[in-house]
Structure formats: structure tokens, C-alpha cells
RONU-471906 format. One record per atom (N, C-alpha, C): residue in three letters; x, y, z. Coordinates in steps of 0.05 Angstrom, whole numbers, plus 5000, padded with zeros to 4 digits. Layout:
BEGIN
ALAXYZ...
***
This chain:
BEGIN
UNK501749765000UNK500050005000UNK501750255000UNK500850454985UNK502350704985UNK501950855011UNK504050985021UNK503751155044UNK502151405038UNK502651515015UNK501251765006UNK500651734976UNK498251824969UNK497451824941UNK495952084936UNK496752224915UNK495352464906UNK493852394880UNK491252444880UNK489652384857UNK488552634845UNK489752724823UNK488852964808UNK488553204826UNK490553264842UNK490453484861UNK491053754847UNK489453954854UNK489854224843UNK489554424866UNK490954654863UNK490654874881UNK490255124864UNK487955254868UNK487155474852UNK486555724869UNK487855944863UNK487256204876UNK486156384854UNK483556434855UNK482356614835UNK482856504807UNK484256674791UNK484856594763UNK487556444761UNK488856404783UNK491556284783UNK491355994792UNK492555814776UNK492755534783UNK495655474791UNK496055444817UNK498855394826UNK499655104823UNK497854924828UNK498354634824UNK496054534806UNK496754404785UNK494854334764UNK494654034759UNK492653914771UNK491953634765UNK494353444770UNK495553464793UNK497953314800UNK497153044813UNK498352834802UNK497852564813UNK500552414816UNK500952294839UNK503252114843UNK502751964869UNK504251744872UNK504051584897UNK506851534908UNK507051504934UNK509551464947UNK509251224966UNK510951014962UNK510750774978UNK511950825006UNK511050655024UNK512150675052UNK515150635052UNK516450795069UNK519350775072UNK520950905050UNK519651045032UNK520951175009UNK521851455016UNK524251525006UNK525151805007UNK524451924980UNK522352084979UNK521452214954UNK522152504955UNK523052614932UNK523752894930UNK521953024909UNK520653244917UNK519353424899UNK521353634889UNK522053624864UNK524253784853UNK523153974832UNK524254214831UNK523554394810UNK524354674816UNK524154854797UNK524955134801UNK522955284819UNK523655514828UNK521855674845UNK519355734830UNK517055714844UNK514455764832UNK513255534816UNK514455294818UNK513355074802UNK511154924816UNK510554984842UNK508354864856UNK509154644876UNK511754604880UNK512654384897UNK511954434926UNK512554674936UNK511954734965UNK508954754969UNK507454854950UNK504554864953UNK503454574954UNK504554394938UNK503754114939UNK504253994967UNK506654054978UNK507353955005UNK505454065026UNK504754325023UNK502954445043UNK500154335041UNK499254255017UNK496654115015UNK496753845027UNK498953705024UNK499253445037UNK499153475068UNK500453685078UNK500553725107UNK497953825119UNK496253945102UNK493754065112UNK493954355117UNK496354475112UNK496654765116UNK495354925093UNK494854795071UNK493354915049UNK491054735042UNK488754855036UNK486454695028UNK486854594999UNK485754364994UNK485854254967UNK483454354951UNK483954484928UNK481754594912UNK480254374897UNK481754194886UNK480553964871UNK482253724875UNK481053484873UNK482553234875UNK482253104902UNK483752894906UNK483552734930UNK486352664941UNK486552674968UNK489052594981UNK488652344998UNK490152144992UNK489951895007UNK492451855024UNK492151815050UNK494351765068UNK493851495082UNK495651305079UNK495351045091UNK492650915085UNK491750955060UNK489350825051UNK486750975058UNK486951205072UNK484551345080UNK484451625066UNK482051705060UNK481551965047UNK481952185068UNK484152345064UNK484752555083UNK484552835069UNK483052845048UNK482853095032UNK482053335049UNK480153295067UNK479153515084UNK479853485113UNK481553295120UNK482353245148UNK484053475158UNK484053515184UNK485653725196UNK488553625196UNK490553815199UNK493353735201UNK493853525223UNK492553555246UNK493053375268UNK492053095261UNK489853075246UNK488752815239UNK490452665219UNK492252795206UNK493852665185UNK496252525196UNK497052585221UNK499252455235UNK501852475218UNK502552725211UNK504952775196UNK506752955213UNK509352935209UNK511353115220UNK512353295197UNK513253545205UNK514153725184UNK516553875194UNK518553905176UNK520954065181UNK520854295161UNK521054545172UNK520754785155UNK523454895147UNK523455065127UNK525855195117UNK527255365138UNK525655505154UNK526755695173UNK527055585201UNK526955325204UNK527255175229UNK524855205247UNK523555445249UNK521155485266UNK521555405295UNK523855485306UNK524455425335UNK523455655352UNK522655595377UNK521955805396UNK524455915408UNK525056175404UNK527556285414UNK527856285445UNK525556295459UNK525656315488UNK525756035502UNK525555825486UNK525755555496UNK528555435490UNK529555265508UNK532055135502UNK531554895483UNK533754755476UNK533554535457UNK531654325467UNK531854245492UNK530154035502UNK527154115501UNK526654365508UNK523854455508UNK522754485480UNK524454565461UNK523554575433UNK522954295422UNK524654105429UNK524153835419UNK521553715431UNK521153765456UNK518853645470UNK516253795467UNK516354025454UNK513954205454UNK511454055444UNK511653915421UNK509353785410UNK508253565428UNK510053415442UNK509153205460UNK507653325484UNK508653555494UNK507353685516UNK504553785509UNK504353895485UNK501753985476UNK499753755474UNK500753525466UNK498953285463UNK498753135490UNK499953255511UNK499753145538UNK500752855540UNK503052805526UNK504352545527UNK505552515556UNK505152275568UNK506252235595UNK509252305597UNK510052415620UNK512752515623UNK514852305619UNK514352065629UNK516351855626UNK516751775597UNK514651795580UNK515051745552UNK516551975538UNK516052215547UNK517552445537UNK520552405542UNK521252335566UNK524052295573UNK525352075557UNK523851855554UNK524951625539UNK525451705509UNK523551835498UNK523851915470UNK525952125466UNK526152315485UNK528152525483UNK530952405484UNK531352225502UNK534052105504UNK534851965478UNK532951815466UNK533551665442UNK533951855418UNK532252055416UNK532352235393UNK534852415394UNK535452515418UNK537852685421UNK540352545413UNK540452285419UNK542852125412UNK542852085381UNK540552035369UNK540451985341UNK541352225324UNK540752465334UNK541552705318UNK543952855330UNK545152745351UNK547552865362UNK547253115377UNK545153125394UNK544553365409UNK544753325440UNK545853095448UNK545853035477UNK547153245494UNK549253375483UNK550753575499UNK549653855496UNK547453895481UNK546454165475UNK543654205484UNK542554035501UNK539754045508UNK539054295524UNK540954415538UNK540254655555UNK540854915541UNK541654905515UNK542255155501UNK539755265487UNK539755535483UNK537655665468UNK538455665438UNK536455695420UNK537055695391UNK539155895383UNK539256135396UNK541156335389UNK544056255394UNK544456045411UNK547055945418UNK547955715400UNK546355655380UNK546955425362UNK547755525334UNK549255355321UNK549855405292UNK547455325275UNK547655395249UNK545455325231UNK544955025230UNK547054875229UNK546754585228UNK545554465253UNK546354585276UNK545254485301UNK542254555303UNK541554795294UNK538654865294UNK537054675276UNK538154605253UNK536754415236UNK536454145249UNK538454065265UNK538253815279UNK535953825300UNK535654055313UNK533454085332UNK530754065318UNK530554185295UNK528054165279UNK527553875271UNK529653735263UNK529353455256UNK528453285280UNK529753345303UNK529053195327UNK526253235335UNK525253485333UNK522453545340UNK520553385322UNK521253355296UNK519553205278UNK519752905284UNK522052805290UNK522452515295UNK521152425320UNK521252585341UNK520352505367UNK517352445368UNK515852555349UNK512952505347UNK512352215339UNK514452085327UNK514251815318UNK511951775297UNK511551975281UNK509651945258UNK511051805236UNK509651645221UNK510951485199UNK511751645175UNK510651885172UNK511152055149UNK512252325158UNK514452415145UNK515652675151UNK515852835126UNK514853085127UNK515053275105UNK517253475110UNK518853535091UNK521153715094UNK521053925072UNK520854185079UNK520654395059UNK523254545057UNK524954475038UNK527554605034UNK529054645061UNK529554435076UNK530654475103UNK533554555104UNK535054525081UNK537854585081UNK538554845066UNK536654995057UNK537255225040UNK538655445055UNK538555455081UNK539855665096UNK542755595104UNK543655365097UNK546255275105UNK548355315083UNK550955325090UNK553055355070UNK553455085057UNK555055085035UNK555254845018UNK556354605033UNK558454645049UNK559654425063UNK557654305083UNK556254475098UNK554354375118UNK551954245104UNK551154345081UNK548954215067UNK549653935060UNK552153895051UNK552953615044UNK552853435069UNK553853535091UNK553853375116UNK551053305124UNK549253505123UNK546453465131UNK545053275112UNK545653295086UNK544453105067UNK545052815075UNK547552765081UNK548352495089UNK546952415115UNK546752595134UNK545552535160UNK542552485157UNK541152645142UNK538252615139UNK537652355125UNK539152295104UNK538652045089UNK539151805107UNK541351805122UNK541951585139UNK539851555161UNK538951775172UNK536851765193UNK534251655182UNK533551735158UNK531051635146UNK531151335141UNK533451235132UNK533750955127UNK533750795153UNK535050915174UNK535150775199UNK532450755212UNK530750965210UNK528150965222UNK525950845205UNK526550815179UNK524550705161UNK522250905155UNK522751165158UNK520651365153UNK520051395123UNK517651485118UNK516951575091UNK517451885091UNK519151975073UNK519852265073UNK519052385046UNK517752615047UNK517352775023UNK518853035027UNK520753075010UNK522853285013UNK522653484990UNK522253734995UNK522053934974UNK524754074971UNK525654104946UNK528154254941UNK528154354912UNK529654564907UNK530254654880UNK533054564872UNK534554434891UNK537354364887UNK537454074876UNK538254044851UNK538353774840UNK540353594853UNK542553714864UNK544553554878UNK543353414902UNK541553554917UNK540153424939UNK538353194929UNK536853254908UNK535053054897UNK536552804887UNK538752844872UNK540152614860UNK541552454881UNK542552584903UNK544152434923UNK542452304945UNK539952404949UNK538352314971UNK535952134964UNK534852184940UNK532152074934UNK532151784925UNK530051634934UNK529351384921UNK527651444896UNK526051664899UNK524251734877UNK524252044874UNK524552144850UNK524452424844UNK521952494829UNK520452694838UNK518152794824UNK518853074814UNK519353104789UNK520253364777UNK517853524768UNK517553764778UNK515253934772UNK516054184756UNK514154274740UNK514554514724UNK511754634719UNK511554894725UNK509055044720UNK506554894732UNK506854794757UNK504654674770UNK503954394762UNK505454274744UNK504954004735UNK507353824740UNK506853564740UNK509053364742UNK510253324715UNK512753394712UNK514153364686UNK515153084682UNK516252964703UNK517252684702UNK517552584730UNK517152324734UNK517752204760UNK519251934755UNK520951874774UNK522451624772UNK524851634790UNK526651444788UNK529151444803UNK530951664793UNK532951744809UNK534851944799UNK536251854773UNK536851594772UNK538151484748UNK536351504723UNK533751454727UNK531951474704UNK531651764694UNK531551954712UNK531252234703UNK533852324689UNK536152224699UNK538652314687UNK539152174660UNK538751914659UNK539451764636UNK537351764614UNK534851824622UNK532751814602UNK530652034607UNK531452284605UNK529652504610UNK527252494591UNK524852544602UNK522452524586UNK521852764569UNK523052994576UNK522453244562UNK525053414561UNK524953614544UNK527253794543UNK527653944570UNK525353994584UNK525654124610UNK527153944629UNK526453694631UNK527853504648UNK530753484640UNK531253474614UNK534053444604UNK535753684613UNK534553924611UNK536054164617UNK536254224647UNK534354114663UNK534354174692UNK536153974707UNK536253734698UNK537753524712UNK540553504699UNK542653544716UNK545353524706UNK546753794709UNK549353774718UNK550954014721UNK553653964707UNK554154114684UNK552354284670UNK550154134657UNK548054274648UNK545654134636UNK546254014609UNK544453844600UNK544753714574UNK544653924552UNK546353894532UNK546254054508UNK543753984492UNK542254184483UNK539954144465UNK540654274439UNK541354114419UNK542554214395UNK540554204372UNK540354434358UNK538754454334UNK540354334310UNK539454114299UNK541153984278UNK541554154253UNK539654334247UNK539954514224UNK542154714230UNK542054834253UNK544055044260UNK546854924261UNK547154674267UNK549754544269UNK550454364246UNK548954394224UNK549554234200UNK549553934205UNK547553844221UNK547453554227UNK545253414212UNK544353544190UNK542053434175UNK542553144166UNK545053084158UNK545552814148UNK545352594169UNK545452674195UNK545252474216UNK542352414223UNK540452574213UNK537652554219UNK536152414197UNK533652324202UNK532052214181UNK531552414159UNK531152324134UNK530752514112UNK528352694117UNK528752944112UNK526753154115UNK525653174144UNK527253064163UNK526253074191UNK527853244210UNK530053354200UNK531853494218UNK530653744230UNK528553864217UNK527354104227UNK525254034249UNK524753784254UNK522653704273UNK523753624300UNK526453594303UNK527553484327UNK529753654338UNK530353604364UNK532753714377UNK534353474386UNK536953504385UNK538853294394UNK539853364422UNK539553184441UNK540653224468UNK543053054473UNK545253184482UNK547753044489UNK548853164514UNK549452994533UNK550653084558UNK553553174553UNK554453394567UNK557153494563UNK559353284567UNK558853094586UNK560952894591UNK561052674570UNK559052674552UNK558952474530UNK560152574504UNK561252814505UNK562552934481UNK565552944486UNK567052864466UNK569952874468UNK571053064447UNK573353174453UNK574753354434UNK576753194418UNK576953264392UNK578753124374UNK580053314355UNK582453254346UNK583753424325UNK583253314297UNK582253064295UNK582152944269UNK579452864259UNK577652794277UNK575052674269UNK572752794285UNK570552844271UNK568152944285UNK567153194272UNK565353324287UNK564053574278UNK565753814283UNK566253974262UNK567954204265UNK566654414283UNK568254514302UNK567354714322UNK569654894330UNK568955094346UNK570955284356UNK570655304386UNK572855264400UNK572855294429UNK573155584436UNK571355694453UNK571355984458UNK571956054487UNK571455864506UNK571955924534UNK572155664550UNK573255694574UNK573655454591UNK573055524620UNK571655354634UNK571055394663UNK572355164678UNK574655224690UNK576255014704UNK574954954731UNK574354694736UNK573054614761UNK574754444779UNK577254404772UNK579054244789UNK579653974776UNK577853784780UNK578253524768UNK577753524738UNK576153714728UNK575553734700UNK575054024692UNK574554064667UNK573954324656UNK571454314638UNK569754514641UNK567454534624UNK568154734602UNK568354634577UNK569154804555UNK566654874539UNK566555124530UNK564455214513UNK565455214484UNK564055054468UNK564655034439UNK562455174424UNK563055274400UNK561055414384UNK561055304356UNK558655244346UNK558255164318UNK556255364307UNK557155534289UNK555455754279UNK554555914304UNK551855934309UNK550856084332UNK550155904355UNK550655644352UNK549855444373UNK552255394392UNK551855444418UNK553855384438UNK553455094449UNK555654954452UNK555554674462UNK557554644484UNK556654544507UNK558454504530UNK559654224529UNK562254214535UNK563753964534UNK565253944561UNK564853714575UNK566253664600UNK568553484594UNK570953584600UNK573353434594UNK575253414618UNK576653194622UNK578353164645UNK580653364646UNK581653434670UNK583953604673UNK583353894668UNK585554044664UNK585254324659UNK585654394630UNK583854554620UNK583954654592UNK583954964594UNK585955084581UNK586055374580UNK585655474552UNK583855664549UNK583255774522UNK583656074523UNK585856174512UNK586456454512UNK585056594488UNK584656454467UNK583356554443UNK581956324429UNK579956374412UNK578456154399UNK580355954385UNK579655694389UNK581355484378UNK579555294362UNK580455214339UNK578955024322UNK579254744334UNK577054584333UNK577154314343UNK574954154329UNK574653904337UNK572453744328UNK571153604352UNK568553564350UNK566953444372UNK566053164363UNK566252974381UNK565452694376UNK563552604397UNK561652424390UNK560052284409UNK559052024396UNK558051844413UNK557051584404UNK554051594402UNK553051414385UNK550151414380UNK548551364406UNK549551194424UNK547951134448UNK547851364467UNK549551574463UNK549551804480UNK547452014472UNK546151974449UNK544452174437UNK541552134447UNK540252354454UNK537352354461UNK535952524441UNK533652434432UNK532152584412UNK529552684424UNK528952944419UNK526453064429UNK524953194406UNK522353174406UNK520753314386UNK520953614392UNK521553764372UNK521954054375UNK519354194383UNK517054114373UNK514554254378UNK513454194406UNK513753954416UNK512553874442UNK514653864464UNK517153834457UNK519253804477UNK519453524489UNK517753344479UNK517753074490UNK519752884477UNK520652694493UNK522652504484UNK521452334461UNK523152264442UNK522452104419UNK524551884416UNK523851634424UNK525851414422UNK525651264396UNK523851344378UNK523551204353UNK525651304332UNK526551544336UNK528451664317UNK531351584326UNK532951504307UNK535751434313UNK537551614296UNK539851684308UNK541851844293UNK544451704293UNK546251794276UNK548851674274UNK550751784295UNK552951634300UNK555151744316UNK556351974300UNK557852144314UNK559152364300UNK561952394311
***
């Protein structure tokens, strides 16, 4: 049975549709990520699941029960917010226990759960401190502990790491994922950061303009993007979307079909050559340490190439670009949707 199922859910404010007929299901124990750019409807979807926003249309099923109109308390969910939402006048222990006290949980159970949860998130030595005395990572651990201590089977997280620096975000990603696996929780995690989605998720639900663009494992979204939006959003740097006419690739496409398609190739699947391949000009290089992202140009089309080591380009340099047939993705130009029926040659 699915832990959560959304059936044609929509959120409408006047003439604005923020979430448009969204459907997906999440199995128990799954770490699911709602991914997409700002304004795509991912946080609104999470708030409808939590009960903080009313559902305009559709049905929400939690643990097999219709919870479309249920109150937040009836849904038995925990939530971790972007801004931590800690009480500044309460210490760490009091913040963690706040929800249990409101629900009048017996004191001995509060103490038992506090001891276990504080150890799980590494807060045993900080229970008497106020939030102002904590680092960003420690505050996020308090917010996690407060969600975990309720012992709800489902936890919702709304961009919980966005206020942290890059190093701390990486540490917290590892900790949150390990904690979820250890506790067997079902997690729905909202982020615009594809690195978080790719490194943490069992299932990614990619959203755009209030709709689900594609859902699947991180590997499926990366290796087989369903649309040009998915292709360009997933991957750093993003997939090249090449117009075959602009790049003189007509002979690699079906006859009279080159104006109907876009060719997608990941930067790491393109190699530079002096002797064979498509003629291009290297115009700039972005050195990243282990490798370099080079910008090549064919006529007016820019193509990114990821190549090992350091490449320095002081002035435009002539080169050739190569790739294999299996590295090519084809998309219909008019719809942006993937087309696996069309095959192209290696170059």
C-alpha cells in the first residue's frame, strides 16, 4: 500500500492555478523528492499534503484513508520547515518536547523519546542551550529531532537545508538520508537543488508550472529525461539541446526530419578531437579542478563539453566534437517530449 497518494490534486487561487491536476503515489519507507524551480508548485503541493493549504480539487489518500479535508492533526504527519521554526525563548530540550507536551504525552514517555532522539541527531550535549547559541546545522538538527520524536510514519521537509552553507548542506544531506533509512520513515522532501535530489532520493518527482514533468529514480531522470525541461534541469552542467539545422547535422537525421527534432547530448558524453568529428570552435573554459567545462561554438549554437583535467583557452581554437550514438537523446521540437523512435548516427 502507498503511504501517500495524490489523485488529480489542484490548488487554485482566483484565476491562478498553482498546482494543476497533480497525481503521484509514494510507497512506505520511500525518500521522495519534489524537485523543480521556484514557483513550480512543489511547496504548495507539500502544504496541501500537510493540511496547511486546502485542496481545491482532487483527493489525498494517506495510509489508505481519504484525508482530503482532514485537519493537520488528523493526518499524523511531521514537518520540518525551511526556517527551522524554533521557539527562541525555549532551550533545545523544550523545543524538541513541545509537541509532545501539547498532546499531553506522559512525562516518562517524553523522557524516553528525548533520550533516544537526542542521541540519534547528536544533540545530547546541547539540550540546555537556546537556539541563538546554536549553529545553523545544530538548529536544523533540533528541527529534525522535533519531527522525529512524534514518531509519525511520514515526515514532510520543505527545503530544510537552504539556509546552510555548501559544506554543511552536504553533511546534513548524508545525515538526513541515513536517519530516514535507519528509522524507516516515509519522507517527502522539497528542494530546487538537483544535487540534493540526486544524492538523497529513492524517487524524484520533477515539477514545472504546477504539473508533474517526470517521475522516477534519479538514474531514470538523468539517463532518460522525458522532456527537454527535464533534460536541461537535471545535470550540472545541463544537457546540450542542439538544433541539427544550426549545426549542419542534417545528414545524421531522418530525411526531411531534421527540422522536427532537437538532439540532446550530455557534456560528459562529448569528446574533443583534432582529426575526426563535427567542426567547432572552442571559445571559453571553466576550470572546476578535476575537470573543465569547455564552451564550443558551431555557427550560433553553443555546446558545452566536459573534459578531464585543465583546459586553458586564451583565444578561439578550432577543434572537432565526437559522440557515440547511444549518448544521443532525441526530442520533438514542437512538444519538447522524448522520441525514442528516431535514431541518429555517431559523430
